[in-house]
C-alpha positions as CSV (number, residue, x, y, z in Angstrom):
1,M,-79.5,-32.7,52.6
2,S,-81.6,-35.8,54.4
3,F,-83.4,-35.3,57.5
4,R,-85.7,-37.2,59.7
5,V,-88.8,-36.4,62.1
6,L,-88.9,-37.3,65.4
7,D,-91.7,-37.3,67.6
8,A,-91.1,-35.8,71.0
9,G,-94.7,-36.3,72.9
10,D,-97.5,-34.6,72.1
11,A,-96.2,-31.0,71.9
12,A,-93.3,-31.3,70.3
13,L,-91.1,-32.6,67.1
14,T,-87.5,-32.9,66.3
15,I,-85.9,-32.3,63.3
16,E,-82.6,-33.9,62.7
17,F,-80.5,-33.2,60.3
18,G,-77.8,-35.9,60.9
19,S,-75.6,-37.5,64.0
20,I,-72.3,-36.1,63.9
21,I,-70.7,-32.5,64.9
22,D,-70.3,-30.7,61.7
23,P,-70.6,-27.0,61.0
24,A,-72.8,-28.1,57.5
25,L,-75.4,-29.9,60.1
26,L,-75.1,-26.6,62.1
27,A,-75.6,-24.1,59.3
28,A,-78.8,-26.1,58.8
29,V,-80.3,-26.2,62.2
30,N,-79.6,-22.2,62.4
31,A,-80.7,-21.9,59.1
32,L,-84.3,-23.5,60.0
33,D,-84.2,-21.9,63.5
34,A,-84.1,-18.3,61.5
35,A,-86.7,-19.1,59.2
36,I,-89.1,-20.5,61.8
37,V,-88.7,-16.6,63.7
38,R,-89.1,-14.7,60.6
39,L,-92.2,-16.7,60.0
40,Q,-93.6,-16.2,63.5
41,Q,-93.3,-12.3,62.8
42,A,-95.1,-12.5,59.8
43,G,-98.2,-14.3,61.5
44,G,-97.3,-18.0,60.4
45,L,-96.7,-20.7,62.8
46,P,-99.7,-20.0,65.1
47,G,-99.2,-22.3,68.1
48,V,-95.5,-22.5,68.1
49,T,-94.2,-21.4,71.2
50,E,-90.3,-22.2,71.2
51,T,-87.6,-23.8,69.4
52,M,-84.4,-25.7,71.1
53,P,-81.1,-26.2,68.7
54,T,-78.8,-28.5,69.4
55,F,-75.7,-29.7,67.6
56,R,-77.4,-31.2,64.8
57,S,-81.1,-31.0,65.3
58,L,-83.6,-28.2,66.4
59,T,-86.7,-29.4,68.4
60,V,-90.2,-27.4,67.9
61,F,-92.5,-27.2,70.9
62,F,-96.0,-26.0,70.1
63,D,-99.5,-25.6,72.3
64,P,-101.5,-29.0,71.3
65,L,-104.6,-26.4,72.3
66,A,-103.6,-24.2,69.1
67,T,-102.6,-26.9,66.6
68,D,-100.9,-30.1,65.8
69,R,-98.0,-32.5,64.6
70,D,-99.4,-32.6,61.0
71,A,-100.1,-28.8,60.7
72,V,-96.6,-27.6,62.0
73,L,-94.8,-30.4,60.0
74,G,-96.8,-29.5,57.0
75,V,-95.6,-25.6,57.1
76,L,-92.2,-26.5,58.2
77,Q,-91.3,-29.0,55.3
78,P,-90.6,-26.2,52.2
79,L,-88.3,-24.5,55.3
80,I,-86.6,-27.8,56.5
81,A,-86.1,-28.5,52.4
82,A,-84.4,-24.6,52.3
83,A,-82.3,-24.6,55.3
84,G,-80.8,-28.1,54.3
85,Q,-79.6,-26.2,51.0
86,G,-78.4,-23.1,52.5
87,S,-74.8,-21.5,53.2
88,P,-73.3,-21.4,56.6
89,A,-74.8,-17.7,58.2
90,D,-71.7,-15.9,60.0
91,G,-72.4,-15.5,63.5
92,R,-70.7,-12.7,65.8
93,H,-67.1,-12.8,66.2
94,W,-65.5,-12.6,69.6
95,R,-62.3,-12.1,71.2
96,L,-62.4,-13.4,74.8
97,P,-59.3,-12.9,77.3
98,V,-58.0,-16.1,79.3
99,C,-55.4,-16.5,81.8
100,Y,-53.8,-19.4,81.3
101,E,-51.6,-18.9,84.6
102,G,-51.4,-20.3,87.8
103,E,-54.4,-21.7,89.8
104,A,-56.4,-20.7,87.0
105,A,-55.1,-23.5,85.1
106,P,-55.2,-26.8,87.2
107,D,-54.9,-28.8,84.5
108,L,-52.7,-27.2,82.0
109,A,-49.4,-29.0,83.0
110,E,-50.7,-32.5,83.1
111,V,-52.5,-31.6,79.7
112,A,-49.2,-30.7,78.0
113,Q,-47.4,-33.7,79.4
114,T,-50.1,-36.2,78.5
115,L,-49.7,-35.0,75.0
116,G,-45.8,-34.8,75.1
117,I,-45.6,-31.2,74.4
118,G,-44.8,-28.0,76.5
119,T,-47.3,-25.9,78.3
120,D,-46.4,-23.1,76.0
121,E,-47.4,-24.9,72.8
122,V,-50.8,-26.0,74.7
123,I,-51.8,-22.1,74.9
124,A,-50.4,-21.2,71.6
125,L,-52.5,-24.5,69.7
126,H,-55.9,-23.3,72.1
127,S,-55.3,-19.6,71.7
128,G,-54.8,-19.7,68.0
129,T,-57.8,-21.3,66.8
130,E,-61.2,-19.7,66.2
131,Y,-64.0,-21.4,67.5
132,L,-67.4,-22.2,66.2
133,V,-70.2,-22.0,69.1
134,Y,-72.4,-25.5,68.0
135,M,-75.0,-25.3,70.7
136,L,-75.3,-23.5,74.6
137,G,-76.3,-26.2,76.6
138,F,-75.4,-28.4,80.2
139,L,-76.0,-24.8,81.8
140,P,-77.6,-21.7,81.2
141,G,-74.9,-19.8,79.0
142,F,-72.4,-22.8,78.6
143,P,-71.0,-22.8,74.9
144,F,-69.8,-25.9,73.1
145,M,-67.5,-24.8,70.9
146,G,-64.9,-26.7,68.3
147,D,-63.0,-27.8,66.7
148,L,-60.2,-28.1,68.8
149,P,-56.6,-29.0,66.8
150,E,-55.7,-32.4,66.7
151,R,-52.9,-32.2,68.8
152,L,-55.1,-30.9,72.2
153,R,-57.6,-34.1,71.5
154,L,-57.9,-35.7,74.7
155,P,-61.1,-37.9,76.2
156,R,-62.5,-36.5,79.7
157,R,-60.9,-36.7,82.8
158,T,-61.1,-40.2,84.3
159,Q,-62.2,-38.2,87.4
160,P,-64.4,-35.6,87.5
161,R,-64.4,-32.3,89.8
162,V,-67.4,-31.9,92.1
163,R,-66.5,-28.1,91.9
164,V,-65.5,-26.3,88.6
165,P,-65.1,-22.6,89.1
166,A,-67.2,-20.0,87.2
167,G,-65.3,-19.0,84.4
168,S,-63.1,-22.1,83.7
169,V,-61.9,-22.6,80.2
170,A,-61.5,-26.4,79.6
171,I,-61.3,-28.9,76.7
172,A,-62.6,-32.5,76.2
173,T,-62.5,-34.3,73.1
174,G,-62.6,-32.3,69.9
175,L,-64.5,-29.1,71.8
176,T,-63.6,-26.3,74.0
177,A,-66.2,-24.7,76.6
178,I,-66.2,-22.1,79.1
179,Y,-68.3,-22.7,82.3
180,P,-70.4,-20.1,83.2
181,W,-71.0,-20.9,86.9
182,E,-69.7,-23.0,89.5
183,S,-70.7,-27.1,88.7
184,P,-69.5,-30.4,88.5
185,G,-67.4,-31.2,85.7
186,G,-65.0,-33.6,83.6
187,W,-63.3,-31.5,81.4
188,H,-59.7,-30.6,81.4
189,L,-59.3,-27.1,82.7
190,L,-57.1,-24.8,81.1
191,G,-57.7,-21.4,82.4
192,R,-60.3,-18.9,83.3
193,C,-62.2,-16.4,81.1
194,P,-63.2,-13.2,83.5
195,V,-66.2,-12.0,81.4
196,P,-69.5,-13.6,82.4
197,L,-71.3,-15.6,79.7
198,F,-74.7,-15.3,81.6
199,D,-77.2,-12.4,82.9
200,A,-80.4,-12.7,83.2
201,R,-80.5,-9.0,83.6
202,R,-79.6,-8.7,80.0
203,A,-82.2,-8.6,76.8
204,A,-80.2,-11.9,75.9
205,P,-79.1,-13.5,78.8
206,S,-76.4,-15.8,77.3
207,L,-73.3,-13.4,76.0
208,L,-72.4,-16.1,73.1
209,A,-74.9,-17.7,70.9
210,A,-74.5,-20.9,68.1
211,G,-73.3,-19.8,64.9
212,D,-70.9,-17.4,67.1
213,R,-67.3,-17.9,66.6
214,V,-64.4,-17.4,69.4
215,R,-61.2,-16.6,69.7
216,F,-59.3,-16.6,73.1
217,V,-56.6,-13.8,73.5
218,P,-54.0,-14.6,76.8
219,V,-54.0,-12.4,79.5
220,S,-51.9,-12.5,82.8
221,A,-53.3,-13.3,86.3
222,D,-52.9,-9.5,87.3
223,E,-54.9,-8.6,84.0
224,C,-57.5,-11.3,84.4
225,R,-57.7,-10.0,88.2
226,A,-58.5,-6.2,86.8
227,L,-60.9,-7.1,84.1
228,E,-63.1,-9.1,86.8
229,A,-62.8,-6.3,89.3
230,G,-64.0,-3.9,86.2
231,L,-66.5,-6.2,85.1
232,A,-68.1,-6.7,88.7
233,S,-68.4,-2.9,89.2
234,A,-69.8,-2.5,85.6
235,D,-66.9,-0.3,84.5
236,I,-66.4,-2.6,81.7
237,D,-69.0,-3.6,78.9
238,P,-68.7,-7.4,78.1
239,L,-69.8,-6.3,74.5
240,Q,-66.5,-4.9,74.3
241,W,-65.2,-8.5,73.1
242,L,-67.6,-8.4,70.4
243,D,-65.3,-8.1,67.1
244,S,-68.1,-7.9,64.8
245,T,-71.4,-8.7,63.1
246,P,-74.8,-9.7,64.5
247,S,-75.8,-13.7,65.4
248,P,-78.0,-15.6,62.9
249,A,-80.8,-15.3,65.2
250,E,-80.4,-11.3,65.8
251,N,-80.2,-11.5,61.5
252,A,-83.4,-12.9,61.4
253,A,-85.2,-10.5,64.0
């Protein structure tokens, strides 16, 4: 797999594996990220302070008083080559509840009408697909997940909302996501997930990680409210929706 290195100031560089959204590129990004973690834990890469993965690239931050760009890149070269040849690692598998009813799904009917299908089919298509978490961004814990079935693909809303409620499950282009916080947003809102995606009190604040896989399980409005109450009172552990296997980052730990 080809790659290019982009300088990002005097304290970071970006390794870019491609220019599209593709699981193979994500696998290379995650493999390189995990290899860097392992090397740091073994005492290698002094001066490297942080990494930031995206859909198709990994930015490596370093302390310019402790190391420099050429030294970091020299150590990374064999890791980059190996990452481009690796097989996709299997992340954790989640089955997250989603309410596709009433006020939790303000755009469901409009999406169905635009696509020329019924609301039941929209729900069946959306909940019948397993999604790969490509990256986290925009907001803390916000997962960009793909790929949507072709029949559900729409551009963003022409008029974004000033306020999107926390927990809203949305689609746009070929992706789906869950808004962890109330925020502005231009995606189409199909439902609401009661499970909080970000909690700064947890050791790993973001519930999901790049490389994880997610399926949505339809629940009624009453079930959604009961789950929200149980989660708010800590009677329900969000990890109960975790199906299996540690994330690539945890594998590297």
